[in-house]
C-alpha positions in Angstrom: 33.1 58.3 88.2 35.1 55.0 88.2 38.6 55.0 89.5 41.5 52.6 88.8 40.8 50.4 91.8 37.1 50.0 90.8 38.1 48.9 87.3 41.1 46.6 88.0 40.4 45.5 91.6 43.8 46.7 92.7 45.2 50.0 93.9 48.4 51.8 92.9 51.1 50.8 95.5 54.1 52.9 96.5 57.0 50.6 97.1 60.8 50.5 96.9 61.0 47.4 94.6 58.9 45.5 92.0 56.5 42.8 93.3 57.7 39.3 92.6 54.4 38.0 91.4 52.3 40.9 90.0 48.8 40.2 88.6 47.2 41.4 85.5 46.3 45.1 85.8 48.5 45.7 88.8 50.3 49.1 88.9 52.8 50.4 91.4 55.2 53.3 91.8 58.9 52.2 92.4 60.4 54.9 94.7 63.9 53.5 94.2 63.8 54.1 90.4 61.2 56.8 90.5 59.1 54.9 87.9 55.4 54.0 87.5 55.2 50.4 86.4 52.6 47.8 85.7 51.8 44.4 84.3 49.5 44.8 81.3 49.0 41.0 80.8 50.1 37.8 82.5 52.3 35.6 80.3 50.5 32.5 79.1 51.9 29.2 80.2 51.3 25.8 78.5 51.8 22.1 79.0 53.9 19.9 76.6 54.5 16.2 76.5 57.7 14.9 78.2 59.3 11.5 78.4 57.2 8.6 79.7 57.8 6.8 83.0 59.2 3.3 82.8 56.6 2.1 85.3 53.0 3.5 85.4 52.0 4.3 89.0 49.7 6.5 91.2 49.2 7.5 94.8 52.1 9.9 94.8 50.1 12.9 95.6 52.3 14.3 98.3 55.5 14.1 96.3 57.1 17.4 95.1 60.7 16.5 94.4 63.3 18.0 92.2 63.0 20.2 89.1 61.6 19.9 85.6 65.0 18.8 84.3 66.1 16.9 87.4 63.0 15.2 88.7 62.5 12.2 91.0 59.6 9.8 91.5 59.5 6.9 94.0 57.1 4.4 95.3 53.4 4.5 94.4 50.7 2.0 93.6 51.4 -0.1 90.5 49.0 -2.4 88.5 50.6 -5.8 89.5 51.5 -5.7 93.2 50.3 -2.5 95.0 53.1 -0.5 96.6 56.6 -0.5 95.0 60.2 0.3 95.9 61.0 1.5 92.4 62.7 4.9 91.9 63.1 6.8 88.7 65.1 10.0 87.8 64.2 12.5 85.0 66.9 14.4 83.1 64.6 16.7 81.2 63.7 14.2 78.4 63.7 10.7 79.8 63.3 8.6 82.9 66.0 6.2 84.2 65.6 3.7 87.0 67.7 4.3 90.1 68.2 2.7 93.5 65.2 1.1 95.2 63.7 2.2 98.5 64.1 -0.2 101.5 60.3 -0.2 102.1 57.8 -0.4 99.3 55.1 2.3 99.8 52.1 4.0 98.2 50.0 7.0 99.1 53.3 8.6 100.1 54.7 12.1 100.6 58.2 13.4 99.8 60.3 16.5 99.2 63.8 17.7 98.3 65.9 17.3 95.2 67.0 14.6 92.9 70.2 14.2 94.9 68.8 14.9 98.4 65.3 13.7 98.9 63.0 12.5 101.7 60.3 9.9 101.5 57.7 9.1 104.2 54.1 9.2 105.5 52.7 6.4 103.4 51.2 3.0 103.3 53.9 0.3 103.7 53.5 -1.9 100.7 50.0 -3.3 100.8 49.7 -2.9 104.6 48.6 0.0 106.7 49.8 3.5 107.4 53.5 3.7 108.3 55.8 6.1 110.2 58.9 4.9 108.3 61.0 7.6 106.5 64.0 7.3 104.2 66.5 9.7 102.7 68.0 9.6 99.2 71.5 10.7 98.3 71.2 10.5 94.5 71.7 6.8 94.2 70.7 4.9 97.4 68.0 5.1 100.1 68.7 5.0 103.8 66.2 4.5 106.6 66.2 7.1 109.3 64.3 8.2 112.4 60.5 7.3 112.3 57.8 9.9 112.3 55.9 10.4 115.5 52.5 9.8 113.8 52.0 7.0 111.3 49.9 8.1 108.3 49.3 8.0 104.6 48.1 10.5 102.0 50.0 13.4 103.7 52.1 16.1 102.0 55.6 17.3 102.4 57.7 20.5 101.9 61.4 20.9 102.1 64.5 22.0 100.1 66.5 18.9 100.9 66.7 15.8 103.1 68.2 17.6 106.1 65.1 19.7 106.9 61.4 19.8 106.0 57.8 19.1 107.0 55.2 16.4 106.7 51.7 17.5 107.3 48.1 16.2 107.2 47.1 12.7 106.0 45.0 9.9 107.4 46.0 7.6 110.3 43.7 4.8 109.2 40.7 6.0 111.2 40.6 9.8 110.8 42.0 12.7 108.8 44.7 14.4 110.8 46.2 17.9 111.0 49.5 16.9 112.6 52.5 18.7 111.2 56.1 17.3 111.9 59.4 19.0 111.3 62.7 17.3 110.6 66.0 18.8 111.8 68.4 16.4 110.1 68.3 13.9 113.0 64.7 13.5 114.3 61.1 14.5 113.8 59.2 16.8 116.2 55.6 17.8 116.2 55.0 21.5 115.5 51.9 23.6 114.9 49.1 21.7 113.3 47.2 22.6 110.1 43.9 24.4 110.7 42.0 21.9 108.6 42.6 18.1 109.0 42.7 16.4 105.6 44.3 13.8 103.4 45.2 13.7 99.7 46.5 17.3 100.0 49.4 18.9 98.1 52.3 20.7 99.6 55.2 22.8 98.3 57.9 25.0 99.8 60.5 24.8 102.6 60.6 24.2 106.3 60.1 27.9 106.9 57.9 28.9 103.9 55.4 26.3 102.8 51.9 26.0 101.3 49.3 23.3 101.9 46.4 23.2 99.5 43.5 21.0 98.3 42.7 17.6 99.8 39.8 15.8 101.3 38.4 16.8 104.7 35.3 14.7 104.4 34.6 16.2 101.0 37.1 17.6 98.5 38.3 21.1 99.4 40.1 24.0 98.0 41.4 25.3 101.3 44.9 26.8 101.2 47.1 27.4 104.2 50.5 29.2 104.5 53.3 28.1 106.8 55.6 30.8 108.1 58.0 28.7 110.1 55.9 28.6 113.2 52.2 28.4 112.3 49.6 27.9 109.6 47.3 30.7 108.4 44.3 30.0 106.2 44.2 32.1 103.0 42.2 32.3 99.7 40.7 29.0 98.5 41.4 27.5 95.1 38.8 28.0 92.4 38.3 24.2 91.9 38.2 22.1 95.0 39.9 18.7 94.6 42.0 16.1 96.2 45.0 14.1 95.0 46.3 17.0 92.8 49.8 17.7 91.6 51.6 20.7 93.0 54.9 22.6 92.3 56.6 25.7 93.9 59.6 26.7 95.9 58.0 28.8 98.6 54.6 30.2 99.8 54.6 33.1 97.4 54.1 31.2 94.2 52.8 27.7 93.3 51.0 25.7 90.7 48.2 23.0 91.2 47.1 20.7 88.5 44.9 17.7 87.9 43.3 15.8 90.8 39.8 14.4 91.5 36.5 16.0 92.4 33.6 13.7 91.4 35.7 12.9 88.3 39.3 13.3 87.2 40.1 16.9 86.3 42.6 18.7 84.1 42.3 22.2 85.7 45.5 24.0 86.4 45.7 27.0 88.8 48.5 29.4 89.6 49.1 31.0 93.1 50.6 34.5 93.2 51.0 34.7 97.0 47.5 36.2 97.4 45.0 34.3 95.2 44.6 31.5 92.7 43.8 32.0 89.0 43.0 29.4 86.3 45.6 28.9 83.6 46.0 26.2 80.8 44.8 22.7 81.6 46.9 19.6 81.6 46.4 17.5 78.4 45.7 14.2 80.2 43.2 14.2 83.0 44.5 12.3 86.1 45.1 12.4 89.8 47.8 11.2 92.2 50.8 11.7 90.0 54.3 12.8 91.1 55.3 16.5 90.8 58.6 18.4 90.5 59.6 22.0 89.8 58.4 25.5 90.3 55.3 27.5 89.3 57.1 28.6 86.1 58.7 25.2 85.2 56.8 22.2 86.6 56.7 18.4 85.9 53.7 16.1 86.4 54.3 12.3 86.0 52.2 9.2 86.2 48.9 9.1 88.0 45.5 7.4 87.6 42.6 8.1 85.2 39.8 6.1 83.7 42.3 4.2 81.6 44.2 3.0 84.7 47.7 3.8 85.9 49.6 5.9 83.4 53.2 6.6 82.4 52.4 10.1 81.0 54.7 13.0 81.8 53.8 16.6 81.1 56.0 19.7 81.4 54.7 23.2 82.3 56.5 26.2 81.0 55.6 29.9 81.6 57.4 32.9 80.0 59.0 35.4 82.3 56.9 38.4 83.4 57.2 41.5 81.2 56.8 44.7 83.3 55.9 47.9 81.4 56.9 51.4 82.4 54.5 54.4 81.9 55.6 57.7 80.5 54.7 60.4 83.0 55.9 63.4 81.0 
């Protein structure tokens, strides 16, 4: 005789609250409300076209900055001259050019908000890997303390420009696992990733982050969770890739989209804190674009595909979860 767990792959939990990211078929008993509840189906998210960038660019894989209605994109590789200093802000419908960075860069990482962002771990213009970092205050960029390890194609995670992480990347000779933390004044090396790689994506904060995808010699779907002191490997993505976009506010929920395997891909996957599941694809296949937002409300801008460097922007929206209660009478 089959039981609930055999059919749905989950068991009925007894807990004092509702889970923040339930999966399809999950059922739990809430002891606070004395209710049996469950998620009968996951809400279906979708991508829609947003306002185009003013400047087509790519190699912004490690950027996850701002929100869907207040996004930020800076640096990148452009068709005419390689790395750029150009910065653009998104207001939910269109992009506007803002203050330039001090150092042009491509293959960079960044984190924060539209008014408090960090840029670093990149190629300096058309030259090699750099340790230069800059902060953004909503209008201008200021150079600050250098990273300890120069690199490019790293990823970042942080809520604002006073704290955060840069991890992974390539130092010009090898993929590296080095993870550095910023305290508002200087960078310090902390616990390394378990898997050295470049072209990875990162989301979250300095105490609750996620590192996923990348190239460790071949494209990978490896996912690691940061808890503020160390990294733990968890469930792999379904589609291994590098140079993908990513969005999310902490390690319990995230979205990954686009990227490159042996070709450009449109696959989007959602992370619920335990596993990845495929959801609706992006409309324009590409890799190495800039990202903003959360797992429920994300932005993907620019990137590279067979047509070249693109200005395309897409917006991801997902309805709120609807939890059902079961009548036990």
